DRENTORKOL-3810 file (N, C-alpha, C; in nm, 4 decimals):
REM DRENTORKOL-3810
@n.u->8.7842; n.v->20.9949; n.w->9.7396; ca.u->8.7382; ca.v->20.8706; ca.w->9.6813; c.u->8.6167; c.v->20.8203; c.w->9.7602
@n.u->8.5120; n.v->20.7824; n.w->9.6910; ca.u->8.3909; ca.v->20.7345; ca.w->9.7563; c.u->8.3977; c.v->20.5837; c.w->9.7741
@n.u->8.3933; n.v->20.5402; n.w->9.8991; ca.u->8.3989; ca.v->20.3985; ca.w->9.9296; c.u->8.2596; c.v->20.3376; c.w->9.9411
@n.u->8.1566; n.v->20.4234; n.w->9.9545; ca.u->8.0206; ca.v->20.3770; ca.w->9.9766; c.u->7.9766; c.v->20.2825; c.w->9.8660
@n.u->7.9156; n.v->20.1706; n.w->9.9054; ca.u->7.8632; ca.v->20.0756; ca.w->9.8076; c.u->7.8508; c.v->19.9370; c.w->9.8660
@n.u->7.7999; n.v->19.8449; n.w->9.7830; ca.u->7.7892; ca.v->19.7037; ca.w->9.8210; c.u->7.8889; c.v->19.6254; c.w->9.7373
@n.u->7.9564; n.v->19.5318; n.w->9.8035; ca.u->8.0626; ca.v->19.4550; ca.w->9.7396; c.u->8.0420; c.v->19.3065; c.w->9.7678
@n.u->8.0484; n.v->19.2253; n.w->9.6626; ca.u->8.0317; ca.v->19.0796; ca.w->9.6742; c.u->8.1694; c.v->19.0137; c.w->9.6676
@n.u->8.1946; n.v->18.9192; n.w->9.7585; ca.u->8.3208; ca.v->18.8460; ca.w->9.7575; c.u->8.3353; c.v->18.7697; c.w->9.6262
@n.u->8.4489; n.v->18.7906; n.w->9.5577; ca.u->8.4778; ca.v->18.7212; ca.w->9.4312; c.u->8.5727; c.v->18.6037; c.w->9.4529
@n.u->8.6772; n.v->18.6263; n.w->9.5316; ca.u->8.7753; ca.v->18.5199; ca.w->9.5558; c.u->8.8485; c.v->18.5455; c.w->9.6862
@n.u->8.9093; n.v->18.4405; n.w->9.7385; ca.u->8.9886; ca.v->18.4538; ca.w->9.8610; c.u->9.1013; c.v->18.3517; c.w->9.8597
@n.u->9.2104; n.v->18.3882; n.w->9.9276; ca.u->9.3281; ca.v->18.3016; ca.w->9.9367; c.u->9.3614; c.v->18.2789; c.w->10.0835
@n.u->9.3969; n.v->18.1555; n.w->10.1187; ca.u->9.4412; ca.v->18.1188; ca.w->10.2538; c.u->9.3326; c.v->18.1337; c.w->10.3600
@n.u->9.2056; n.v->18.1148; n.w->10.3214; ca.u->9.0951; ca.v->18.1279; ca.w->10.4168; c.u->9.1111; c.v->18.0307; c.w->10.5342
@n.u->9.1230; n.v->17.9010; n.w->10.5025; ca.u->9.1261; ca.v->17.8008; ca.w->10.6097; c.u->9.2465; c.v->17.8153; c.w->10.7034
@n.u->9.3706; n.v->17.8299; n.w->10.6506; ca.u->9.4839; ca.v->17.8449; ca.w->10.7437; c.u->9.4719; c.v->17.9692; c.w->10.8323
@n.u->9.4209; n.v->18.0790; n.w->10.7762; ca.u->9.4080; ca.v->18.2023; ca.w->10.8545; c.u->9.3026; c.v->18.1855; c.w->10.9636
@n.u->9.1867; n.v->18.1303; n.w->10.9286; ca.u->9.0791; ca.v->18.1131; ca.w->11.0269; c.u->9.1216; c.v->18.0187; c.w->11.1388
@n.u->9.1980; n.v->17.9136; n.w->11.1055; ca.u->9.2520; ca.v->17.8234; ca.w->11.2085; c.u->9.3465; c.v->17.9010; c.w->11.3001
@n.u->9.4312; n.v->17.9867; n.w->11.2414; ca.u->9.5313; ca.v->18.0612; ca.w->11.3185; c.u->9.4671; c.v->18.1597; c.w->11.4164
@n.u->9.3505; n.v->18.2160; n.w->11.3804; ca.u->9.2860; ca.v->18.3103; ca.w->11.4726; c.u->9.1940; c.v->18.2403; c.w->11.5716
@n.u->9.1816; n.v->18.1061; n.w->11.5573; ca.u->9.1091; ca.v->18.0291; ca.w->11.6571; c.u->8.9644; c.v->17.9985; c.w->11.6251
@n.u->8.9227; n.v->18.0142; n.w->11.4997; ca.u->8.7854; ca.v->17.9797; ca.w->11.4630; c.u->8.7698; c.v->17.8273; c.w->11.4624
@n.u->8.6601; n.v->17.7750; n.w->11.5178; ca.u->8.6397; ca.v->17.6293; ca.w->11.5192; c.u->8.6265; c.v->17.5725; c.w->11.3774
@n.u->8.6702; n.v->17.4475; n.w->11.3604; ca.u->8.6687; ca.v->17.3832; ca.w->11.2289; c.u->8.5304; c.v->17.3806; c.w->11.1649
@n.u->8.4245; n.v->17.3583; n.w->11.2462; ca.u->8.2903; ca.v->17.3522; ca.w->11.1871; c.u->8.2503; c.v->17.4865; c.w->11.1254
@n.u->8.2866; n.v->17.5964; n.w->11.1913; ca.u->8.2559; ca.v->17.7290; ca.w->11.1351; c.u->8.3398; c.v->17.7574; c.w->11.0113
@n.u->8.4639; n.v->17.7116; n.w->11.0112; ca.u->8.5507; ca.v->17.7293; ca.w->10.8942; c.u->8.4901; c.v->17.6568; c.w->10.7744
@n.u->8.4459; n.v->17.5331; n.w->10.7960; ca.u->8.3883; ca.v->17.4553; ca.w->10.6862; c.u->8.2599; c.v->17.5191; c.w->10.6344
@n.u->8.1762; n.v->17.5713; n.w->10.7274; ca.u->8.0519; ca.v->17.6376; ca.w->10.6862; c.u->8.0800; c.v->17.7637; c.w->10.6058
@n.u->8.1821; n.v->17.8388; n.w->10.6482; ca.u->8.2064; ca.v->17.9699; ca.w->10.5902; c.u->8.2914; c.v->17.9743; c.w->10.4654
@n.u->8.3637; n.v->17.8655; n.w->10.4356; ca.u->8.4634; ca.v->17.8736; ca.w->10.3290; c.u->8.4055; c.v->17.8948; c.w->10.1900
@n.u->8.2837; n.v->17.8494; n.w->10.1646; ca.u->8.2258; ca.v->17.8628; ca.w->10.0310; c.u->8.1180; c.v->17.9705; c.w->10.0216
@n.u->8.0954; n.v->18.0432; n.w->10.1313; ca.u->7.9930; ca.v->18.1472; ca.w->10.1300; c.u->8.0518; c.v->18.2752; c.w->10.0710
@n.u->7.9813; n.v->18.3323; n.w->9.9756; ca.u->8.0239; ca.v->18.4586; ca.w->9.9144; c.u->7.9667; c.v->18.5735; c.w->9.9974
@n.u->8.0471; n.v->18.6259; n.w->10.0891; ca.u->7.9986; ca.v->18.7304; ca.w->10.1781; c.u->7.9696; c.v->18.8596; c.w->10.1022
@n.u->7.8823; n.v->18.9404; n.w->10.1617; ca.u->7.8439; ca.v->19.0694; ca.w->10.1058; c.u->7.8883; c.v->19.1772; c.w->10.2038
@n.u->7.9637; n.v->19.2746; n.w->10.1545; ca.u->8.0076; ca.v->19.3864; ca.w->10.2375; c.u->7.9371; c.v->19.5129; c.w->10.1915
@n.u->7.8814; n.v->19.5852; n.w->10.2884; ca.u->7.8206; ca.v->19.7139; ca.w->10.2565; c.u->7.8953; c.v->19.8214; c.w->10.3339
@n.u->7.9424; n.v->19.9222; n.w->10.2596; ca.u->8.0200; ca.v->20.0295; ca.w->10.3207; c.u->7.9429; c.v->20.1593; c.w->10.3051
@n.u->7.9250; n.v->20.2292; n.w->10.4181; ca.u->7.8637; ca.v->20.3612; ca.w->10.4160; c.u->7.9691; c.v->20.4585; c.w->10.4684
@n.u->7.9994; n.v->20.5588; n.w->10.3875; ca.u->8.0999; ca.v->20.6573; ca.w->10.4267; c.u->8.0355; c.v->20.7944; c.w->10.4317
@n.u->8.0613; n.v->20.8663; n.w->10.5418; ca.u->8.0161; ca.v->21.0034; ca.w->10.5563; c.u->8.1351; c.v->21.0827; c.w->10.6082
@n.u->8.2113; n.v->21.1436; n.w->10.5167; ca.u->8.3350; ca.v->21.2109; ca.w->10.5561; c.u->8.4341; c.v->21.1093; c.w->10.6082
@n.u->8.4795; n.v->21.1273; n.w->10.7333; ca.u->8.5750; ca.v->21.0350; ca.w->10.7939; c.u->8.5071; c.v->20.9225; c.w->10.8714
@n.u->8.3738; n.v->20.9220; n.w->10.8734; ca.u->8.3014; ca.v->20.8179; ca.w->10.9469; c.u->8.2593; c.v->20.7063; c.w->10.8522
@n.u->8.2828; n.v->20.5824; n.w->10.8968; ca.u->8.2491; ca.v->20.4648; ca.w->10.8169; c.u->8.1603; c.v->20.3705; c.w->10.8978
@n.u->8.0685; n.v->20.3057; n.w->10.8274; ca.u->7.9926; ca.v->20.1943; ca.w->10.8838; c.u->8.0101; c.v->20.0800; c.w->10.7846
@n.u->8.0662; n.v->19.9699; n.w->10.8328; ca.u->8.0928; ca.v->19.8544; ca.w->10.7474; c.u->8.0101; c.v->19.7373; c.w->10.7993
@n.u->7.9241; n.v->19.6838; n.w->10.7129; ca.u->7.8404; ca.v->19.5690; ca.w->10.7464; c.u->7.8816; c.v->19.4534; c.w->10.6569
@n.u->7.9243; n.v->19.3426; n.w->10.7182; ca.u->7.9638; ca.v->19.2241; ca.w->10.6418; c.u->7.8669; c.v->19.1116; c.w->10.6771
@n.u->7.7980; n.v->19.0602; n.w->10.5753; ca.u->7.7027; ca.v->18.9511; ca.w->10.5942; c.u->7.7600; c.v->18.8251; c.w->10.5303
@n.u->7.7798; n.v->18.7224; n.w->10.6139; ca.u->7.8308; ca.v->18.5937; ca.w->10.5674; c.u->7.7296; c.v->18.4885; c.w->10.6125
@n.u->7.6454; n.v->18.4443; n.w->10.5198; ca.u->7.5387; ca.v->18.3517; ca.w->10.5568; c.u->7.4452; c.v->18.4210; c.w->10.6549
@n.u->7.4308; n.v->18.3620; n.w->10.7757; ca.u->7.3434; ca.v->18.4223; ca.w->10.8768; c.u->7.4205; c.v->18.5146; c.w->10.9713
@n.u->7.5518; n.v->18.5178; n.w->10.9603; ca.u->7.6353; ca.v->18.6015; ca.w->11.0484; c.u->7.6469; c.v->18.7422; c.w->10.9915
@n.u->7.6114; n.v->18.8406; n.w->11.0741; ca.u->7.6229; ca.v->18.9802; ca.w->11.0331; c.u->7.7160; c.v->19.0505; c.w->11.1319
@n.u->7.8209; n.v->19.1131; n.w->11.0784; ca.u->7.9173; ca.v->19.1864; ca.w->11.1601; c.u->7.9119; c.v->19.3328; c.w->11.1182
@n.u->7.8892; n.v->19.4221; n.w->11.2152; ca.u->7.8802; ca.v->19.5648; ca.w->11.1863; c.u->7.9873; c.v->19.6379; c.w->11.2666
@n.u->8.0689; n.v->19.7152; n.w->11.1976; ca.u->8.1681; ca.v->19.7994; ca.w->11.2638; c.u->8.1496; c.v->19.9429; c.w->11.2184
@n.u->8.1409; n.v->20.0349; n.w->11.3148; ca.u->8.1342; ca.v->20.1779; ca.w->11.2855; c.u->8.2558; c.v->20.2442; c.w->11.3478
@n.u->8.3177; n.v->20.3328; n.w->11.2714; ca.u->8.4373; ca.v->20.3995; ca.w->11.3225; c.u->8.4589; c.v->20.5311; c.w->11.2489
@n.u->8.5359; n.v->20.6173; n.w->11.3135; ca.u->8.5800; ca.v->20.7415; ca.w->11.2521; c.u->8.7309; c.v->20.7311; c.w->11.2362
@n.u->8.7778; n.v->20.7582; n.w->11.1157; ca.u->8.9207; ca.v->20.7486; ca.w->11.0849; c.u->9.0011; c.v->20.8305; c.w->11.1869
@n.u->9.1067; n.v->20.7683; n.w->11.2422; ca.u->9.1962; ca.v->20.8375; ca.w->11.3339; c.u->9.1491; c.v->20.8422; c.w->11.4777
@n.u->9.0288; n.v->20.7872; n.w->11.5068; ca.u->8.9772; ca.v->20.7856; ca.w->11.6439; c.u->8.9576; c.v->20.6419; c.w->11.6908
@n.u->8.9892; n.v->20.6178; n.w->11.8178; ca.u->8.9731; ca.v->20.4835; ca.w->11.8715; c.u->8.8257; c.v->20.4426; c.w->11.8682
@n.u->8.8000; n.v->20.3179; n.w->11.8294; ca.u->8.6645; ca.v->20.2643; ca.w->11.8257; c.u->8.6685; c.v->20.1193; c.w->11.8692
@n.u->8.5535; n.v->20.0686; n.w->11.9121; ca.u->8.5436; ca.v->19.9274; ca.w->11.9460; c.u->8.5020; c.v->19.8532; c.w->11.8199
@n.u->8.5879; n.v->19.7599; n.w->11.7766; ca.u->8.5657; ca.v->19.6874; ca.w->11.6519; c.u->8.5487; c.v->19.5389; c.w->11.6804
@n.u->8.4562; n.v->19.4762; n.w->11.6080; ca.u->8.4353; ca.v->19.3322; ca.w->11.6224; c.u->8.5299; c.v->19.2588; c.w->11.5288
@n.u->8.5965; n.v->19.1552; n.w->11.5810; ca.u->8.6887; ca.v->19.0761; ca.w->11.5002; c.u->8.6125; c.v->18.9615; c.w->11.4338
@n.u->8.6817; n.v->18.8861; n.w->11.3496; ca.u->8.6208; ca.v->18.7722; ca.w->11.2816; c.u->8.5752; c.v->18.6638; c.w->11.3797
@n.u->8.6338; n.v->18.6618; n.w->11.4998; ca.u->8.5950; ca.v->18.5622; ca.w->11.5997; c.u->8.4825; c.v->18.6133; c.w->11.6896
@n.u->8.4373; n.v->18.7378; n.w->11.6674; ca.u->8.3290; ca.v->18.7945; ca.w->11.7464; c.u->8.3760; c.v->18.8743; c.w->11.8661
@n.u->8.5060; n.v->18.8764; n.w->11.8900; ca.u->8.5622; ca.v->18.9518; ca.w->12.0015; c.u->8.5585; c.v->19.1009; c.w->11.9688
@n.u->8.5380; n.v->19.1838; n.w->12.0717; ca.u->8.5381; ca.v->19.3289; ca.w->12.0521; c.u->8.6719; c.v->19.3845; c.w->12.1021
@n.u->8.7388; n.v->19.4614; n.w->12.0151; ca.u->8.8720; ca.v->19.5145; ca.w->12.0448; c.u->8.8715; c.v->19.6648; c.w->12.0175
@n.u->8.9345; n.v->19.7409; n.w->12.1069; ca.u->8.9490; ca.v->19.8845; ca.w->12.0806; c.u->9.0728; c.v->19.9060; c.w->11.9943
@n.u->9.0542; n.v->19.9788; n.w->11.8852; ca.u->9.1652; ca.v->20.0071; ca.w->11.7959; c.u->9.1323; c.v->20.1313; c.w->11.7136
@n.u->9.2315; n.v->20.1787; n.w->11.6408; ca.u->9.2141; ca.v->20.2980; ca.w->11.5585; c.u->9.2383; c.v->20.2628; c.w->11.4123
@n.u->9.1406; n.v->20.2972; n.w->11.3283; ca.u->9.1530; ca.v->20.2748; ca.w->11.1845; c.u->9.2116; c.v->20.4013; c.w->11.1231
@n.u->9.3128; n.v->20.3842; n.w->11.0389; ca.u->9.3750; ca.v->20.4972; ca.w->10.9704; c.u->9.3501; c.v->20.4867; c.w->10.8211
@n.u->9.3379; n.v->20.6003; n.w->10.7577; ca.u->9.3197; ca.v->20.6076; ca.w->10.6132; c.u->9.4480; c.v->20.6630; c.w->10.5538
@n.u->9.5121; n.v->20.5817; n.w->10.4690; ca.u->9.6358; ca.v->20.6225; ca.w->10.4033; c.u->9.6111; c.v->20.6087; c.w->10.2532
@n.u->9.5932; n.v->20.7208; n.w->10.1850; ca.u->9.5600; ca.v->20.7161; ca.w->10.0426; c.u->9.4256; c.v->20.6493; c.w->10.0229
@n.u->9.4250; n.v->20.5357; n.w->9.9536; ca.u->9.3010; ca.v->20.4616; ca.w->9.9292; c.u->9.2933; c.v->20.3347; c.w->10.0141
@n.u->9.3651; n.v->20.3339; n.w->10.1282; ca.u->9.3710; ca.v->20.2141; ca.w->10.2129; c.u->9.3253; c.v->20.2460; c.w->10.3549
@n.u->9.2357; n.v->20.1612; n.w->10.4070; ca.u->9.2005; ca.v->20.1639; ca.w->10.5487; c.u->9.2881; c.v->20.0614; c.w->10.6177
@n.u->9.3572; n.v->20.1042; n.w->10.7246; ca.u->9.4530; ca.v->20.0162; ca.w->10.7917; c.u->9.4227; c.v->20.0115; c.w->10.9413
@n.u->9.4275; n.v->19.8882; n.w->10.9965; ca.u->9.4036; ca.v->19.8718; ca.w->11.1397; c.u->9.4769; c.v->19.7469; c.w->11.1887
@n.u->9.5146; n.v->19.7493; n.w->11.3148; ca.u->9.5778; ca.v->19.6343; ca.w->11.3781; c.u->9.4863; c.v->19.5864; c.w->11.4902
@n.u->9.4479; n.v->19.4565; n.w->11.4865; ca.u->9.3604; ca.v->19.3985; ca.w->11.5880; c.u->9.4226; c.v->19.2702; c.w->11.6413
@n.u->9.4695; n.v->19.2738; n.w->11.7647; ca.u->9.5253; ca.v->19.1546; ca.w->11.8301; c.u->9.6288; c.v->19.0827; c.w->11.7451
@n.u->9.7232; n.v->19.1550; n.w->11.6906; ca.u->9.8300; ca.v->19.0932; ca.w->11.6133; c.u->9.7969; c.v->19.0713; c.w->11.4669
@n.u->9.6731; n.v->19.0987; n.w->11.4274; ca.u->9.6335; ca.v->19.0866; ca.w->11.2873; c.u->9.6419; c.v->19.2249; c.w->11.2236
@n.u->9.7246; n.v->19.2349; n.w->11.1203; ca.u->9.7349; ca.v->19.3605; ca.w->11.0457; c.u->9.6367; c.v->19.3534; c.w->10.9300
@n.u->9.5419; n.v->19.4461; n.w->10.9266; ca.u->9.4384; ca.v->19.4461; ca.w->10.8236; c.u->9.4522; c.v->19.5701; c.w->10.7356
@n.u->9.4576; n.v->19.5468; n.w->10.6044; ca.u->9.4644; ca.v->19.6560; ca.w->10.5069; c.u->9.3517; c.v->19.6333; c.w->10.4064
@n.u->9.2638; n.v->19.7318; n.w->10.3929; ca.u->9.1554; ca.v->19.7249; ca.w->10.2952; c.u->9.1810; c.v->19.8327; c.w->10.1912
@n.u->9.2090; n.v->19.7885; n.w->10.0701; ca.u->9.2466; ca.v->19.8807; ca.w->9.9627; c.u->9.1314; c.v->19.8930; c.w->9.8626
@n.u->9.0950; n.v->20.0180; n.w->9.8331; ca.u->8.9891; ca.v->20.0455; ca.w->9.7371; c.u->9.0534; c.v->20.0794; c.w->9.6043
@n.u->9.0103; n.v->20.0080; n.w->9.4996; ca.u->9.0691; ca.v->20.0266; ca.w->9.3675; c.u->8.9552; c.v->20.0241; c.w->9.2660
@n.u->8.8964; n.v->20.1416; n.w->9.2388; ca.u->8.7827; ca.v->20.1483; ca.w->9.1465; c.u->8.6641; c.v->20.0737; c.w->9.2041
@n.u->8.6181; n.v->19.9692; n.w->9.1357; ca.u->8.5042; ca.v->19.8899; ca.w->9.1823; c.u->8.5464; c.v->19.7635; c.w->9.2544
@n.u->8.6726; n.v->19.7580; n.w->9.2973; ca.u->8.7266; ca.v->19.6396; ca.w->9.3637; c.u->8.7798; c.v->19.6769; c.w->9.5016
@n.u->8.7557; n.v->19.5887; n.w->9.5980; ca.u->8.8155; ca.v->19.6016; ca.w->9.7311; c.u->8.9068; c.v->19.4806; c.w->9.7494
@n.u->9.0304; n.v->19.5084; n.w->9.7884; ca.u->9.1241; ca.v->19.4013; ca.w->9.8212; c.u->9.1531; c.v->19.4129; c.w->9.9703
@n.u->9.1075; n.v->19.3133; n.w->10.0463; ca.u->9.1309; ca.v->19.3119; ca.w->10.1904; c.u->9.2384; c.v->19.2081; c.w->10.2195
@n.u->9.3440; n.v->19.2515; n.w->10.2872; ca.u->9.4546; ca.v->19.1630; ca.w->10.3212; c.u->9.4706; c.v->19.1627; c.w->10.4723
@n.u->9.4659; n.v->19.0441; n.w->10.5319; ca.u->9.4863; ca.v->19.0304; ca.w->10.6760; c.u->9.6075; c.v->18.9415; c.w->10.6982
@n.u->9.7013; n.v->18.9909; n.w->10.7782; ca.u->9.8265; ca.v->18.9197; ca.w->10.8011; c.u->9.8406; c.v->18.8867; c.w->10.9490
@n.u->9.8663; n.v->18.7591; n.w->10.9769; ca.u->9.8934; ca.v->18.7140; ca.w->11.1127; c.u->10.0198; c.v->18.6301; c.w->11.1048
@n.u->10.1314; n.v->18.6874; n.w->11.1509; ca.u->10.2595; ca.v->18.6173; ca.w->11.1393; c.u->10.2876; c.v->18.5891; c.w->10.9925
@n.u->10.3157; n.v->18.4602; n.w->10.9590; ca.u->10.3491; ca.v->18.4269; ca.w->10.8204; c.u->10.2258; c.v->18.4039; c.w->10.7305
@n.u->10.1049; n.v->18.4067; n.w->10.7901; ca.u->9.9842; ca.v->18.3742; ca.w->10.7130; c.u->9.9198; c.v->18.5016; c.w->10.6591
@n.u->9.8989; n.v->18.5050; n.w->10.5276; ca.u->9.8364; ca.v->18.6203; ca.w->10.4631; c.u->9.7052; c.v->18.5738; c.w->10.4006
@n.u->9.5953; n.v->18.6311; n.w->10.4493; ca.u->9.4615; ca.v->18.6001; ca.w->10.4007; c.u->9.4160; c.v->18.7160; c.w->10.3140
@n.u->9.3798; n.v->18.6862; n.w->10.1888; ca.u->9.3437; ca.v->18.7913; ca.w->10.0948; c.u->9.2031; c.v->18.7663; c.w->10.0427
@n.u->9.1228; n.v->18.8733; n.w->10.0424; ca.u->8.9853; ca.v->18.8676; ca.w->9.9913; c.u->8.9692; c.v->18.9741; c.w->9.8823
@n.u->8.9100; n.v->18.9359; n.w->9.7712; ca.u->8.8850; ca.v->19.0315; ca.w->9.6639; c.u->8.7336; c.v->19.0378; c.w->9.6429
@n.u->8.6779; n.v->19.1581; n.w->9.6555; ca.u->8.5336; ca.v->19.1789; ca.w->9.6382; c.u->8.5106; c.v->19.2827; c.w->9.5301
@n.u->8.3999; n.v->19.2658; n.w->9.4555; ca.u->8.3647; ca.v->19.3584; ca.w->9.3468; c.u->8.2355; c.v->19.4313; c.w->9.3820
@n.u->8.2286; n.v->19.5584; n.w->9.3422; ca.u->8.1090; ca.v->19.6387; ca.w->9.3633; c.u->7.9933; c.v->19.5792; c.w->9.2831
@n.u->7.8755; n.v->19.5739; n.w->9.3460; ca.u->7.7570; ca.v->19.5217; ca.w->9.2763; c.u->7.6506; c.v->19.6302; c.w->9.2672
END
């Protein structure tokens, strides 16, 4: 399955409670809640480069499936972790946050879980 492409955020659930739970300041939460982020995914075999642009903030993570990599979190912290590919899902755990990114045709469903809080983002290929 080819994941390469650009994806525009269509909708999200539980943005504010999740961002508060991971420690993002209220001013950044308010700035970011209505911005439709753009995700660009480049895949070359098992190697991925994911660029997420939210307003002026650009986050770039490069990793090879099954190998430890340094990944930037939503708070800007860098964490070493391993991304696994299971079927059409990229899965990773970062500091207690379980992240699952599922590719379904022209849609990406990203689900991040921290304790009882589930943050869901749905993006469409553009």
